[in-house]
VOGU-3710 file (C-alpha; in Angstrom, 3 decimals, decimal comma):
1> mqkeailytk> -0,056/-0,155/-0,367  1,142/3,622/-0,785  0,309/6,300/2,185  1,254/10,215/2,051  4,305/10,182/4,263  3,945/13,300/7,433  7,297/13,519/7,796  8,182/16,122/4,741  8,647/19,622/3,567  7,196/20,974/0,564
11> ldgrircdac> 9,772/23,352/-1,577  10,465/24,866/-4,947  9,938/22,156/-7,561  11,218/19,304/-5,044  9,910/17,478/-1,720  12,462/17,107/1,466  12,250/13,599/3,260  12,271/14,533/6,786  12,582/11,251/8,273  16,170/10,754/8,239
21> arkcligegq> 19,509/13,033/8,893  19,889/12,235/4,850  17,097/14,839/4,034  16,634/14,069/0,682  15,483/16,276/-2,031  13,223/14,027/-4,430  11,336/15,519/-7,499  8,789/14,366/-9,128  8,532/10,743/-10,128  11,657/10,020/-8,271
31> vgfcgvrsvs> 12,532/8,337/-5,048  14,392/9,008/-1,955  17,722/6,642/-1,161  15,914/4,697/1,104  14,294/3,293/-2,034  10,674/3,218/-0,478  10,112/6,774/-0,076  8,326/8,180/-3,285  6,617/12,062/-4,549  4,365/11,853/-6,835
41> tgklylnvyg> 1,895/14,383/-7,675  3,403/16,810/-5,453  3,295/14,711/-2,432  5,840/12,057/-0,429  4,731/8,788/-0,186  5,558/5,682/2,072  5,671/2,433/-0,391  5,938/0,329/1,832  3,113/0,970/4,552  1,355/-1,856/5,327
51> kvaaahidpi> 4,013/-4,199/3,906  6,037/-6,481/6,121  9,379/-8,124/4,571  10,219/-10,194/7,468  8,707/-11,349/10,967  9,614/-13,100/13,866  9,222/-13,660/17,638  12,517/-13,181/19,056  13,697/-12,259/23,224  13,871/-8,520/23,868
61> ekkplvhfyp> 17,854/-9,724/24,586  18,490/-9,611/21,053  18,230/-6,403/20,090  19,562/-6,368/22,626  17,852/-4,790/25,226  19,082/-5,942/28,569  18,121/-3,332/30,952  15,085/-2,954/29,641  11,905/-5,055/31,216  14,050/-8,667/30,774
71> gsrvlsfstf> 13,141/-11,264/29,543  10,500/-10,405/27,636  9,826/-11,625/23,960  8,763/-9,145/20,980  6,943/-9,312/17,569  9,869/-8,098/15,392  9,093/-6,898/11,889  10,747/-5,295/8,726  9,964/-3,780/5,972  12,763/-3,262/2,831
81> gcnwmcmycq> 15,048/-0,951/2,007  17,682/1,083/4,200  18,802/4,630/4,446  22,460/2,797/4,852  24,555/0,808/2,359  26,064/-1,345/5,108  28,935/-3,776/3,253  28,707/-6,315/5,958  25,037/-6,262/7,020  24,057/-9,415/7,976
91> nydisqrrvv> 20,327/-8,270/6,522  21,284/-7,171/3,905  18,545/-9,400/1,256  15,826/-7,261/3,212  17,690/-3,571/3,899  19,592/-2,981/0,558  16,465/-4,345/-1,539  14,979/-1,310/-2,734  11,558/-3,188/-3,554  8,189/-2,528/-2,659
101> dgadlmpedi> 7,178/-5,964/-1,941  6,148/-8,005/1,425  2,879/-9,471/3,332  0,137/-7,377/3,586  0,134/-6,916/6,728  -1,510/-2,963/8,518  -0,969/-1,649/11,793  -4,554/-3,543/13,355  -2,662/-6,801/11,989  0,507/-6,942/13,049
111> vdmarayeve> -0,781/-6,096/16,837  -3,770/-8,464/16,588  -0,566/-10,716/16,004  1,139/-9,667/18,790  -1,764/-10,289/21,321  -2,301/-13,615/19,285  1,166/-14,928/20,616  1,182/-13,075/24,065  4,233/-11,065/23,615  5,116/-8,044/25,488
121> gitytynepa> 5,878/-5,522/22,688  6,945/-5,060/18,950  9,947/-4,277/17,373  10,661/-2,475/14,565  14,147/-3,780/13,648  16,319/-5,827/10,618  15,966/-3,053/8,473  16,572/0,542/9,650  13,070/1,805/11,101  13,176/5,260/10,117
131> ifaefahdtg> 12,886/4,642/6,949  9,037/3,369/7,656  8,306/5,707/10,245  4,652/6,607/9,446  3,921/2,732/9,624  5,577/2,071/12,894  4,193/5,090/14,268  0,512/4,042/13,798  1,266/0,470/14,827  2,802/1,741/17,782
141> vlarkfglln> 0,459/4,290/18,753  -2,223/1,312/18,849  -0,257/-1,538/20,024  -0,188/1,112/23,279  -3,958/1,020/23,589  -3,276/-2,285/24,290  -0,370/-2,046/26,853  2,359/-3,407/24,334  5,709/-1,939/24,468  7,550/-0,412/21,670
151> tmvtngywse> 10,980/-0,679/20,863  13,585/0,227/17,370  16,866/-0,842/16,647  18,304/1,445/14,754  21,393/3,491/13,540  20,072/6,342/14,866  20,465/8,189/11,826  17,485/10,285/11,927  16,088/13,536/11,547  15,115/16,216/14,590
161> elvdyvkdfl> 11,585/15,654/13,195  11,704/11,840/13,389  12,744/11,710/16,765  9,683/14,605/18,000  7,503/12,357/15,882  7,918/8,720/17,487  7,593/10,089/20,990  3,931/9,273/20,816  4,869/5,655/21,111  8,172/4,557/21,314
171> davtvdfkgn> 9,428/3,167/24,607  12,796/1,698/24,223  15,578/2,079/21,691  19,364/0,128/20,473  21,364/2,496/18,649  23,905/0,581/16,508  27,071/2,298/15,782  29,828/1,002/13,759  33,609/0,398/13,839  33,610/2,994/16,597
181> gepkfmrryt> 31,720/5,994/14,846  34,995/6,562/12,632  33,553/9,038/10,098  36,085/7,399/7,381  35,045/4,029/8,593  31,165/5,541/8,345  31,774/6,779/4,651  33,984/4,130/3,099  31,415/1,251/4,144  28,174/2,403/5,292
191> gasgpdpifn> 27,430/5,513/3,264  26,541/7,680/6,114  28,632/11,144/6,566  29,211/10,539/10,144  28,200/10,024/13,435  27,165/13,569/14,724  23,433/12,831/13,626  23,710/10,028/15,897  24,964/11,750/18,790  22,167/14,279/18,584
201> tiselikrki> 19,449/11,562/17,889  20,665/9,881/21,201  20,550/12,883/23,188  16,961/13,931/21,815  15,817/10,525/22,426  16,915/10,430/26,192  15,329/13,971/26,788  12,453/12,215/25,825  12,683/9,799/28,764  13,062/6,980/26,253
211> hveitdliip> 14,905/3,760/27,086  18,631/4,002/25,416  21,209/1,614/24,977  24,007/1,226/22,634  26,056/-1,150/20,743  29,149/-0,926/18,684  30,034/-3,744/16,258  33,450/-4,326/16,527  35,214/-4,695/13,045  38,484/-6,732/12,498
221> eigdnlefak> 40,989/-4,718/10,980  38,996/-1,765/9,552  36,896/-1,007/13,017  38,523/-1,726/15,550  41,090/0,997/16,519  41,617/1,468/19,925  42,822/4,463/20,481  39,922/6,048/18,207  37,714/3,997/20,741  38,889/6,302/23,533
231> gflkrlydvv> 37,345/9,358/22,240  34,703/8,460/21,058  33,438/6,272/24,103  33,991/9,821/26,114  32,216/12,036/24,116  29,250/9,183/23,957  29,845/9,372/27,939  29,342/13,248/27,845  26,162/12,617/25,970  24,591/9,216/27,995
241> gpdvpihflr> 26,114/9,123/31,273  27,382/6,164/33,433  24,281/4,009/33,803  23,446/3,539/29,651  24,717/0,110/28,933  27,079/-0,149/25,495  27,375/-3,496/24,153  30,778/-4,040/22,205  29,522/-6,883/19,263  31,575/-9,842/17,515
251> fhpdyklnnl> 31,303/-9,179/13,933  30,415/-12,230/11,614  31,935/-12,525/7,906  28,624/-11,256/5,943  27,667/-9,813/2,318  30,757/-7,643/0,978  33,011/-8,818/4,064  33,259/-11,805/3,775  37,072/-11,596/3,520  37,563/-10,355/6,990
261> pltpvetlea> 37,922/-12,870/10,141  35,504/-13,050/13,301  36,319/-10,217/16,344  39,182/-11,748/18,483  37,549/-12,117/21,453  40,631/-10,137/23,202  39,742/-6,900/20,948  36,047/-6,741/22,654  37,527/-7,061/25,876  39,547/-4,473/25,307
271> hykiakqvgf> 36,956/-2,052/24,244  35,352/-3,135/27,609  37,990/-2,042/29,914  37,851/1,219/27,743  34,463/1,672/28,566  34,713/1,280/32,307  37,852/3,307/32,703  35,853/6,061/31,113  33,579/5,294/33,291  30,186/2,841/32,044
281> rfayvgnvpg> 28,707/1,155/34,818  27,434/-1,388/32,728  28,933/-2,454/29,189  29,287/-5,917/27,678  30,567/-7,889/25,201  27,919/-9,779/22,346  27,771/-12,838/20,440  30,049/-14,367/22,311  27,649/-17,100/24,397  29,053/-18,081/26,954
291> hplentycpq> 31,209/-14,851/27,874  31,419/-13,955/31,321  30,594/-10,542/29,978  27,222/-11,129/28,702  26,105/-10,926/32,813  25,119/-7,920/34,274  26,971/-7,212/37,792  26,262/-5,163/40,965  28,489/-1,481/40,650  28,020/-1,878/44,212
301> cgnvairryg> 29,370/-5,593/45,769  30,371/-7,199/42,015  27,680/-10,097/42,459  26,212/-11,433/39,450  22,747/-9,614/39,226  21,546/-11,288/35,648  23,113/-14,167/34,493  22,679/-14,614/31,075  23,673/-17,755/27,817  23,267/-15,673/24,798
311> frilewnlte> 20,004/-14,506/24,711  18,923/-16,511/27,833  18,699/-15,508/31,441  19,767/-18,489/33,701  20,119/-16,730/37,047  18,262/-13,967/38,577  19,826/-12,310/41,780  17,124/-9,104/41,515  14,414/-8,008/43,665  11,105/-6,953/42,245
321> dmrctrcgyk> 12,422/-3,072/42,243  15,926/-4,512/40,453  17,977/-4,101/43,639  21,062/-6,148/43,981  20,095/-9,780/46,181  23,276/-9,443/48,296  23,722/-5,547/48,464  20,355/-3,694/48,188  21,736/-1,690/44,970  19,236/-0,430/42,988
331> lpiegrrskh> 20,632/-1,274/39,550  18,829/1,144/36,311  16,772/-1,569/34,698  13,615/-0,549/33,554  10,360/-2,771/34,010  9,687/-5,933/35,446  10,988/-9,541/35,031  8,849/-11,046/32,120  7,328/-14,693/33,081  8,660/-16,189/29,967
341> yredrfesiy> 12,432/-15,213/31,095  13,165/-19,051/31,594  11,118/-20,122/28,080  12,532/-20,746/24,577  9,538/-19,935/22,900  11,033/-18,384/19,751  8,978/-18,276/16,449  9,152/-18,295/13,192  6,460/-16,390/11,576  5,560/-16,943/7,803
351> i> 4,582/-14,138/5,889
//
């Protein structure tokens, strides 16, 4: 379904799309960089409204969100297209396809599906949700009426207009940096100009009381510079403070970067150490199942507050109000532990 977009401005002879930091100027009959926002009869349309490319029941820890309703299950879904062109994207068959395709599912259908599967929320993910913001918005506003949570996984390359638009429904977001946010890396391997819009997005989301967690995909040989990481993490700390979790994710070869190796675990641990030195209280190593830095530790006494293996919670040492059972320190974890936290009920949805 093609539906008129909300996030755009009419200029002389062209339309400026206001969904992301690219601010594409689109002429009549043309399509923006993302491939799914086009101009017709002087209006901007979202061509993938009601078109779902992929859907799955996921653990919320997969996003990763580990300080927000731990153990919850979410209905994740995507459209096609993206405002980046990451050369290592594991979802490239979705994100790099500039097509209008997918199963016909309107916001009401998605919310009904989430309720039928008895999940706690909906996650807009797999491709960049900024590009289908109006579809996400309508779904999220309806989902809230039924008590469902709304979360996003995003590159954070947003416009200020989008941040203001999502405040109506968004509860939590994972913002994915790549290669420590190094501008040279971003221009070459993602097609983005640099990290400044991402820092702005994070700052504005925090001002609006939206829960934020950060990931940094550490790509060996081209995006793992420890000296640059020190400055990057200091700048990030100045924006988010000590209690926002940061996850250092292991890269695995994919798409156009199959020539690179897996990220050495030692490199991830080195980034973790820098984060702790900068002042982050909660830093994690991701995509290394069984690593001790998957766990949440009490900053005061060092006790394991939440023990994990991959996306599964194995041990819980917190009270209902998220205080350490050993020393009473209150951890900054939002919401409550899900009743599903020990279950492995994660399913594909064939659409």
